[in-house]
N, C-alpha and C positions, 0 to 999 in steps of 0.2 A: 539562834534562828535562820534558817536558811531564806534568802531573798527570793523574790519571785522569779526573777532571771536564773538564779542558779538551779531552782527545782527544775525549770524547764530545760536546764543544760544537762540534768544527769544522763540522759539515754545516750548523749553525744560524748559525754566525759568518760563512760565506761568502755568505749571502744578503743582498743588497743592501736597502737601506731604500727600497723602492718596491713598488708595488703588484703583485702576481703575478698570472698570467694564470689560475693554477689556482684553480678555485673551492673553497671551505673544505668540507673533510669529512675531520674527524679529531678524535681526542680527546686531552686531555692531563689531567694530574693537578696539583693544587695540594695542597702539604703544609705544614701548620702549624708552630708553634713547636716544636723538639725539647727546648730548654733553658729556663732558669729554674726550677732545680732539676728536672732531668730525672729522670723515673721509669723504672725498670729495665724493660726489654723492650718498651717502648710504642712508640717510634720504628721499632725494627727490625720489628715487627709491621706498622706502618703501610707501611713501605717493602716489605716483602714482598707485601702485598696490592697495592701500586702495580704492583710487578712483574708480578705475574698479571694485571693489568689490560691489558697490553701497550700504553701510550699512546705518543703520537709523540714526547712529551718531558713532562717536569715541570719545575715551578717550585716552589721552597721560599720560604717567606715571610719567613724570617730565623731567628735565634737558633740556629743549626746546633751550635754549640759552647758551652760554658759561658763561656769567654773571661775577659775582664777582667783577665788576668795574662799578660804577655809572654812569661814563662818558660814557661807550660805550654800555651799556645796551638798551636805547632807540632805537638804529639803529639796534641792534641785533633783538629785537621784531619787528621792522618795516620789515626786511627780513623775519621772521617767517610769518608775516601777508600776505606779498605778495605770499607765497607759499599756506597758508591756504585758501585764498581768493578764490583759485580754487575748494574749497569744495562746494557739493552740499548738504552737511548734516551739522548739528551741531556739534560743537566740545567741549568738555570739558577738563579740564586740571587739572592735579596733580601737586602740586607744589613741585620741587627738590630743591637741596641745590645749584644749579647753578642759579636758576629762583629766590630764595629768600635768601638773607644772611644779610638782615638788614631791618629796618622799611621802608626805601623809596623804596626799591626793592620790599617790600611786596606790597605797595600801587600801585607799576607799574605794578606787577604781575594782581593785581586785575582789573586794568584798561583795558589791554592787554587781559586778559582771558575772561572778561565780566562777572566775577562772584567771590566771596570771595576765598581765598585759601582753606577753609574748606566750603564744602557745600553739600547739598543732593537733589536728585531729583526722580522723579518716571517717569517710561516709561512703558506704558501699565501697567501690575500689577508687574514690577520689581522695586526694590529700590536699588539705588546708593548712597553710602556714600563716599565722597572724603575728605580725612583728610590731614593735613598740619603737616608733622615733618621734614620741611626743615632745620630747624636750631636746632634739637636735633636729639638724637639716637632712642629714644623710642618715646612713646606717652605722653605727658603732661596731667595732669587731665583735664585742658579745652577741650582738644581734645576728650579723653575718654568719658567727660560729654556730648560732642556734638554728639558723635556715639550713646550713649545709648538714648540719647533724640531723634535722628532720627529713630532709630529702633523701640523704643516704640511707637512712633506716627504713625508707618505704620504695625502694626502686621499682617495685612492680605496679606500683599506683598510678593511674592514667586515667584523668588528666591530673596534674599538680598546679595549684593556683596559690598565690602569695598576696597578703593585704598588708598595708602600711598605710599611715595616715597622709604624710606629707610627701608629695611627687617630686622629689629631689632628681629624679630620673628625667623629667622633662628636658632640661637643656641639653644632656648629651644625646638622648634618642632624637630629639630634633634635630639635630646635625648630624645624625648616624654614626655618632661615636659608638664603638662597643667596649672602650675603655674604662669599665668602672665594675667593681666586684659583684654588684647585684646581677650585672647582665651575664657576666663569666659564669656565676654559679648557676644562674637559671638556666643558660645553654648547656652546660655540664650535666644537670639532672634532669633536662626535659620539661622544665616549667614552660607553660604556654600562656599564662595570663598573670599580669601583675596588676593589682587594683590599688588607687588611692584615691584621697579626698582633698579636703583643705582649701582648695582654690574655689570651688563652689561653681566651677565651669566644666562642661564635657569636653574632654580631650580624649582623643583616641589615636595611638601611633603604633606601628610594628617595626620590629627589627630582629632579622635572623629567625622569624617564626615566632617571636614574643610578642604578644600584645600587651601593651602598657596603656592603662586605661585611668583617668581621672574621672570618677562619676562626679556629676555636679550636684547642685543643691537639692536636698529634701526638706529644705526649711530654712537655712541661713540665708542671709540677704544676698541677692544678685546685684544690687546698686551699683558695684563698682564697675560692672560692666555696661548697666543700663545709663549711667551717666557719662559714660563715653559714647553714647548713641548706638551700642551693640545691643543684640538680643538674642534670638533664636540661633541664627545663622552663625554665631560666634559661641554659642553652648551657654547661653545664660537663660535657663529655664527650669523650673522644677519637675523633677522626675525622679525614678527610681529603677533599677534592673530586675526581670526575671530571667534566670540561668537556667536553661534546660540542659541536663547532662544525660546523654545516651551513649552508652560503650566509652568510647574516648572523645566523643564530640561534644562540644559546648556551643549552644546556640544562645545568644544574648539579645532580648529584647528591650529596648529602651521603651519606658513608659512616662509619657509627660502627664502631669494632671491635666483634667478637664477645666472648663470654664468655671468659676472666674479666674482661675490660678493658671490656666494654660489653654491650648486649644485641644489638649487629648490626643496627640500625635503619637502614634506608635511605630517604631522602626526597628530594623536589626542593627546592632551596634556596627557591623562590617560596612554599612551604609554610610557611615560617618567616619571621615578622613582627616588627615592633617588640615585639608582646605575645608572641612565642614561637611554639612549634609550634601550627600550626592544623589538627592531626589528633591521634588519640589516641596518646600516646607509649608505651603500654604495648605489651608484647609479644604480638602476636597468636598467636604459636605456644603460649602458656600457656593461651589460652581457646579456641581453635579445636576443634571437634569433628568433624572429617572422617568421612565415611561410609566403611566398609569396602566 
């Protein structure tokens, strides 16, 4: 029997890996980590907001279940399927270290997600490549080869985006190093956006026109930052992304959860740099004095 998520994926799975004639004009959602000490009600609130946005599809960045225990994983996936069944759009899943930790959990992930841990798909004229670094820190040669093959097979797709759970790219990109395989492949094939999760903290860096982004938490604990006295300015807040793709342009909106889980701040990703928010992060509703 097909799982709920697999049924929703069928329209995208049917698309061949080739440039489509349809010009890009769609919105999709990117959802951050749910687990790593999942916080009550956060992910379900994020998913409810995504539902109300009516995206063409959604991609999760990994760690959908708490995992790490073969005996508990099937029930945890069943809980997620019950939530995802409310979606009227396809879902794609990036595997995280809480989703895959051994061979049996990898097989269960593929069954529940409805696609292999690494896979690529085309929507309109955009290419999406999802990679699996759930059990390693970087990207092993087979994953790099899959990425290069997927990109080479779709040279006319623009934009091209890559998704992988663990953001091993942060140290080299932060020191402006270009000397790693992922960056070389991205530059060679015109990749503009690379997304990760895992750290539960919003990070946005740019190198050679490639935007590297770690989406923060959509449900996993942010206590690691809060216990250090950090908060929104350092990227520790619950949020998700809405991405609008028009022609070759990608506009990314970061949407923080409203009270009681946040202040409901909404901003463009380009307003967030290595130095944090390039805007006043206060709630303007607290200081606005509109005329009657």
